[in-house]
C-alpha positions in Angstrom: 153.5 75.8 114.7 155.3 75.0 111.6 158.4 76.0 110.3 159.7 76.4 106.9 163.1 77.4 105.4 163.7 80.1 104.2 164.9 80.5 100.5 168.2 78.9 100.0 169.3 79.2 103.4 169.7 76.7 106.2 167.4 79.0 108.2 163.8 78.3 109.4 160.8 80.4 110.1 157.7 80.3 111.6 155.1 80.3 109.1 153.6 83.1 110.8 155.7 86.8 111.4 154.4 89.6 113.9 154.4 92.4 112.2 155.0 95.9 114.1 153.5 98.0 112.3 151.6 98.7 115.1 154.4 100.1 117.3 154.5 103.5 117.6 152.4 106.4 116.0 154.3 108.9 114.3 153.2 110.9 110.8 151.6 108.5 108.3 151.9 105.2 110.3 149.8 106.9 113.2 146.8 105.3 111.1 147.9 102.5 111.6 149.8 102.5 114.9 148.8 103.1 118.7 151.2 101.4 120.8 153.8 103.1 122.2 153.8 101.9 125.9 156.8 99.5 126.1 154.8 97.1 128.4 152.2 96.9 126.1 154.6 95.8 122.5 156.0 93.4 125.2 153.1 91.7 126.1 151.7 91.7 122.5 155.8 90.5 121.3 155.5 87.3 124.7 152.2 86.2 123.1 153.3 85.3 119.4 156.5 84.1 120.9 154.2 81.5 123.1 152.3 80.5 120.3 155.3 79.5 118.3 156.0 82.6 116.1 160.3 83.3 115.4 160.4 86.1 113.7 159.7 89.9 114.5 159.6 92.4 111.1 159.9 96.1 111.2 161.4 98.6 109.3 163.5 101.7 109.9 160.9 103.9 109.0 158.1 102.8 111.0 157.0 106.1 113.1 160.9 107.1 112.4 162.7 104.4 114.0 160.1 104.6 117.2 159.2 101.0 115.9 162.5 99.6 115.9 163.1 101.2 119.8 160.3 100.2 121.4 161.2 96.5 119.9 164.4 97.1 121.5 163.1 98.2 125.0 160.5 95.6 125.1 163.4 92.5 124.2 164.9 94.1 126.9 168.1 93.7 124.9 167.9 90.2 124.7 166.5 87.9 122.3 163.8 85.8 123.8 163.5 81.7 123.1 166.1 82.4 119.8 163.2 85.3 118.2 164.8 86.5 114.4 164.3 89.8 114.1 164.5 91.9 109.7 164.0 94.7 109.6 164.7 96.9 106.2 166.1 99.7 104.9 165.1 102.4 101.9 162.7 104.9 102.2 163.7 108.7 103.4 165.2 109.4 107.0 165.5 112.9 106.8 165.3 115.9 104.3 169.0 115.5 102.8 170.1 114.1 99.4 171.9 111.1 100.8 168.8 109.9 103.4 167.1 107.7 101.2 167.5 105.2 98.8 169.9 101.9 98.5 173.9 103.8 98.1 176.6 102.4 100.2 176.4 105.9 102.5 172.4 105.1 103.0 172.2 101.4 103.6 175.7 101.7 105.8 174.6 104.3 108.0 170.8 102.7 108.7 171.9 99.3 109.4 174.1 101.1 112.5 171.1 103.2 113.3 168.6 100.1 113.3 170.9 97.7 115.4 171.3 100.9 117.9 167.3 101.5 118.3 166.7 97.4 118.2 170.2 97.0 120.8 171.2 94.2 119.2 174.5 93.7 117.9 172.9 91.4 114.5 170.1 91.7 112.0 168.9 88.7 111.5 167.3 89.5 108.0 168.3 93.0 106.8 165.5 93.6 103.8 166.1 96.3 101.4 162.7 98.2 101.3 161.8 99.0 98.1 163.3 99.0 94.8 166.1 102.5 93.3 166.6 102.8 90.3 169.6 105.5 90.7 171.7 103.9 93.0 173.9 101.1 90.7 172.7 97.6 92.1 176.6 96.5 91.8 177.0 99.1 94.7 173.8 98.0 96.8 174.6 94.6 96.7 178.3 95.7 98.1 177.2 97.4 100.7 174.6 94.7 101.9 177.4 91.6 101.4 180.0 94.2 103.3 177.6 94.5 106.4 176.9 90.1 106.1 180.7 89.4 106.2 181.0 92.7 109.0 178.8 90.6 111.5 176.1 93.1 111.7 173.4 91.2 108.9 172.9 86.9 109.3 170.6 87.2 105.6 169.4 89.7 103.3 166.1 90.4 101.1 164.5 92.4 99.1 160.7 94.0 99.2 158.8 95.0 96.1 161.0 94.2 93.9 159.6 93.4 90.3 160.7 90.6 88.7 163.4 91.6 86.5 165.3 93.4 88.9 165.4 90.3 91.1 166.3 88.4 88.4 169.6 91.4 87.7 169.9 91.4 91.6 170.6 87.4 91.5 173.0 87.1 88.6 175.0 90.1 89.5 175.6 88.8 92.8 176.2 85.3 91.0 179.0 87.2 88.6 180.9 89.1 91.2 180.6 86.4 94.5 178.3 88.8 96.7 176.1 87.2 99.0 172.4 87.1 97.3 168.9 87.8 98.4 167.1 84.7 100.1 163.8 86.1 100.6 161.1 88.9 98.8 158.9 90.0 100.9 155.9 90.8 99.0 152.2 91.5 99.1 149.8 88.8 98.0 146.2 88.4 99.0 143.0 86.5 98.2 142.3 90.1 96.5 145.7 91.3 94.3 147.6 87.7 92.9 149.6 89.6 90.8 152.4 88.2 92.5 151.9 84.8 90.6 152.7 86.0 87.7 156.2 87.0 88.1 157.3 86.6 91.8 156.4 83.4 92.5 157.6 81.4 89.7 161.3 83.5 90.4 160.6 82.8 93.9 160.7 79.1 93.5 163.0 78.7 90.3 165.5 81.2 92.2 165.0 79.5 95.3 163.9 82.4 97.2 161.6 82.1 100.6 158.2 84.6 100.1 157.4 86.5 103.1 153.7 88.3 102.7 153.0 91.8 103.6 149.5 93.2 104.5 147.7 89.2 103.7 144.9 90.3 104.9 144.4 93.4 102.7 144.4 96.2 105.4 141.6 94.6 107.0 139.2 94.1 104.2 139.5 90.5 104.4 138.9 90.2 107.9 135.2 89.9 107.3 134.1 93.4 109.0 134.3 94.7 106.3 131.3 93.7 103.6 129.3 95.2 100.7 126.9 98.1 101.1 128.0 98.4 104.7 129.6 101.0 106.7 133.3 101.0 107.0 134.3 99.7 110.5 135.2 102.9 112.9 138.6 101.2 113.8 139.8 100.3 110.6 142.7 101.7 108.8 140.6 102.6 105.8 138.4 104.4 108.1 141.6 106.3 109.4 142.7 107.7 105.9 144.9 104.7 105.2 145.0 103.8 101.3 146.9 100.5 100.7 146.2 98.2 99.2 144.6 99.8 96.3 141.6 98.4 95.5 140.7 98.6 91.3 137.5 96.3 91.2 135.1 96.6 94.7 132.7 94.3 92.9 135.3 91.7 92.3 136.4 92.8 96.3 133.6 91.7 97.5 132.6 89.2 95.4 135.7 88.0 96.9 134.8 88.4 100.5 131.4 86.8 100.1 132.8 83.4 99.1 134.9 84.0 101.8 132.6 85.0 104.8 130.9 81.8 103.2 133.8 79.3 104.2 134.3 80.9 107.8 131.2 80.8 109.0 130.7 77.3 108.1 133.6 76.3 110.0 133.1 79.1 112.8 136.2 80.8 112.2 137.0 84.2 110.8 137.8 85.4 107.9 140.8 86.5 108.6 141.7 83.0 109.4 140.3 81.6 106.2 142.2 84.2 103.9 145.6 83.6 106.0 145.7 79.5 105.6 144.9 79.8 101.6 148.0 81.9 101.4 149.8 79.6 103.2 148.7 76.6 101.1 150.1 78.4 98.0 153.0 77.7 96.2 156.5 79.2 97.5 155.0 81.4 100.6 156.9 80.7 103.5 156.0 83.2 105.9 152.7 85.3 106.2 153.4 88.8 108.4 150.2 89.2 111.0 149.3 92.4 112.6 147.4 94.0 115.3 146.2 96.6 117.4 144.5 94.7 119.6 145.1 91.6 121.6 142.3 89.8 120.6 143.5 90.5 116.8 146.5 89.1 117.4 145.1 85.9 119.1 142.8 85.3 116.4 145.8 85.5 113.6 147.8 83.0 114.9 145.3 80.4 115.2 145.8 80.6 111.5 148.7 78.4 112.3 146.3 75.4 112.9 143.6 75.9 110.5 143.5 73.9 107.0 141.2 74.1 103.8 139.9 71.5 102.1 140.3 71.0 98.1 137.2 71.9 97.5 137.0 75.0 99.7 140.7 76.7 97.8 138.6 75.6 94.9 136.2 78.2 95.3 138.1 80.7 96.9 140.8 80.4 94.1 137.8 80.4 91.1 136.0 83.5 92.2 139.5 85.1 92.8 141.5 84.1 89.9 142.9 86.7 87.9 142.6 86.9 83.1 145.0 86.4 82.0 147.9 88.6 80.5 149.9 88.2 77.3 152.6 86.7 77.6 150.5 83.9 79.6 147.6 83.3 77.4 150.2 82.6 74.3 151.9 80.0 76.7 149.0 78.1 77.9 147.5 78.0 74.7 151.2 77.0 73.0 153.8 75.9 75.0 151.1 74.0 77.6 153.9 70.3 76.4 156.2 72.3 77.9 156.1 74.3 80.9 158.9 73.8 83.9 157.2 73.3 88.3 158.0 77.2 87.8 155.8 78.2 84.9 153.1 75.7 86.8 153.0 77.6 90.1 151.4 80.3 88.4 149.8 78.6 84.8 148.1 75.1 86.8 145.1 76.1 86.6 144.4 77.8 82.8 146.5 74.6 81.9 144.0 72.6 83.5 141.0 74.5 82.3 
């Protein structure tokens, strides 16, 4: 297992992170979650730890807190092999007006609730799960800073922020001498490469780490879903899960055709190829793998050792490349003589033609 430094910190995390959204089965999460037995969760956690994974990712909203509670019970209040825990807060945890968002009230209360469910004294990476355009960023960052200085949280990150959200937060943290984000958790796949336009360049410029959620697009890039074939009955899609949105199904199937062609030639799964492609992209620190079954986890874990050739990468890049939006087409046409490393993380293929 390879370990990479997480952003501008001294923390090293495995290139694969264990996603735990399948732990618990409450509410909408019953469409993806099916593991309610602590023994089964412990077995899967042990499996990924034995493979070298050192980071578990969860959230307070997953199955209304049951996911965190299952992790806490599975770990038995003890950290195995220095395993790191990342969780998140932002979404509703009740019907009251203050049971959501990124206010000081909600963040601190939810952090303390997560600590109890996880049966731990400290959360290694505490992430704001989504943007809150109502709460002042100064309040959110002050609350996160307090949690770090109180020893309840070690590092902080954001998730699902736009580019200007991240930059505003980073500048406020610098201005007010607050603890800054060290990472962002984003959706980024062969099918969804929009993050390359702003979020990946910001990662490089601001020295953030990237954790990728749903790296095989909810199973669409696993190789099991094919053009003109019935949706597998055990998939998230068949259960009514709507993430990620697909705007161009023909483009998706073109990507899957190329993906499967490479996977078949290598004798591996489409999921492994999709994960390996991400691990070779600029700025990516770790991809979050998940599974309903042991077999799915075992298959995903094998991606850590899969190295794609330059020719294979070029094929995947070509079939999945997005058209340039403004101002990027203008930058390629008129500013390519003065593009920096962060710019070229996105624009290099277009500059090369």
